[in-house]
N, C-alpha and C positions, 0 to 999 in steps of 0.2 A: 815217737807216736801221744797224741794225747787221748788215752782211753776216754776219760773223763768226757769229751765229745761222743763218745758213741754210748753213754752210762745212761739209758733211760729208765724214765720216773711212772710207775704205775703199780699195778700187782700182776707179779709174773709167777708162774710154776715151775723152778728148777729142775732137772734131770733126776733130783735126789728126792722130789717129790715134795720137798719144802716150798714154802714161798716166800717172797721176798716183795720188797717194793721199790726195787732200782735190778736192772738186770745190763748187762757190760754186753751189746751185739758187736763183737770182733768181727762176726762175718761181713757184717753190712762193712766195717770197718777196711776187712779183706779187699772188696772190690775197688778199692782206691789202690793202684799199684805202688803208690809210694808209700802206704802203709803197711803193705805186704813186703818191701824192700826194710821198711824199721823194723819190722817183726823178725825178719830175716838176721839182721844186724844185731839184733839182740841176743838171738838162740844160739848165733853162729861158732860165738867161743863155747859153748856147751857141747858142739857136734865131738862126737870122738874121734879120732883120725882114723881109727878101722872098723867104722862103719861101711856096711855093703849094703844096703836098703834101707831107706826111709819109710815108715806106715805111717800114713795118716788116716785116723779116728774118723769114721762119717758122722758128722759134715766138717765140723771144724777144722777135723784134721788134713783134709784132702788137700787145700792150695796151701797150707804148709808145706806138705809132703811133696809138693810140685814145687815151690820154689825151692826148698832144701834141694832138691835133684839138679834141679837146673843149675842152681848154683854151685854147687860140688860134683858135677857129673855123675852120680852114684844114682841107681833105682830107686824107683817109687812104686808102694802098692795101696790100696784101700783096704781097709779093714772096715765091711758092713756090720753094722747093729746085727744083722739076722742075716741067714743066708737065702740065696734069692730063690724065688719056686719057679722061676720057668729057666729058659736058656741052660746056660753053664750048673747052676743051681751054685755056683760059688759064694763064698764068704768074703773071699780074699780076691780082690783083682787087682792087674796089675803085673808086677814084676813075680815071677813066679817061684824062682829059687829061691831057699833059703839060707840063711845067714846071719851074722850080727846085725839087729836092728835098730833102729832109733826109732821111739813112738812118737807122733805130735798127735796134739789136740788142742783147741784155742784155749779154754778156759777148763780149770780143774774146781769143781767142787766138793766134794766128799771124798773126791777118788775112787767112788768103786767102779764108774763105766773105766776109768783107766786099769783098775785092779781086774776087773772082767776081761779086757780086750788081752790084756798082758798075760794070764792066765790061760787064754785060748792059743795065745800064738805060741807061746810055750811048748806046749801040749802038740801044735802042728808043726814044732820043731825048729823052731826061732829060738834066736839066743838075744834074748832084748836086751842091750846093755845101758839104754837111756832111756828116760821117759821125758820130754821138754813138751814144755805147755806155756802161754804169751804171759798166761794171769792165772794166780792162784786164790779165788775167790775166799774173804775170813769169815762168811756168814754162814 
């Protein structure tokens, strides 16, 4: 997949709060099934054999966790940024059993979002064995 096709120019604020003049919109790229297949092919060699659950970070990791689940037959869950304030009031949706988890997100900037998610998952009883992203920004 050519990520440069999804490199948008302008002024964008990243999750870190920093500003940049370009933004890789991998969420848009994931809307195309062939791109999602290519992303899975990129991640597949890195998936540990003993994974028990894929956890997609809200929002970019959700399609990745789903495709990994479909292709491996392992369950998936979604980690919300915040606990729901209605209904079940959960922060983790989907597969509820704890286990050896692979955490997925689309783009890693500073790593702070992923670090917070991993800390939360560990406190909640998950054994995070791998963190996978499609892209790591260098700025």
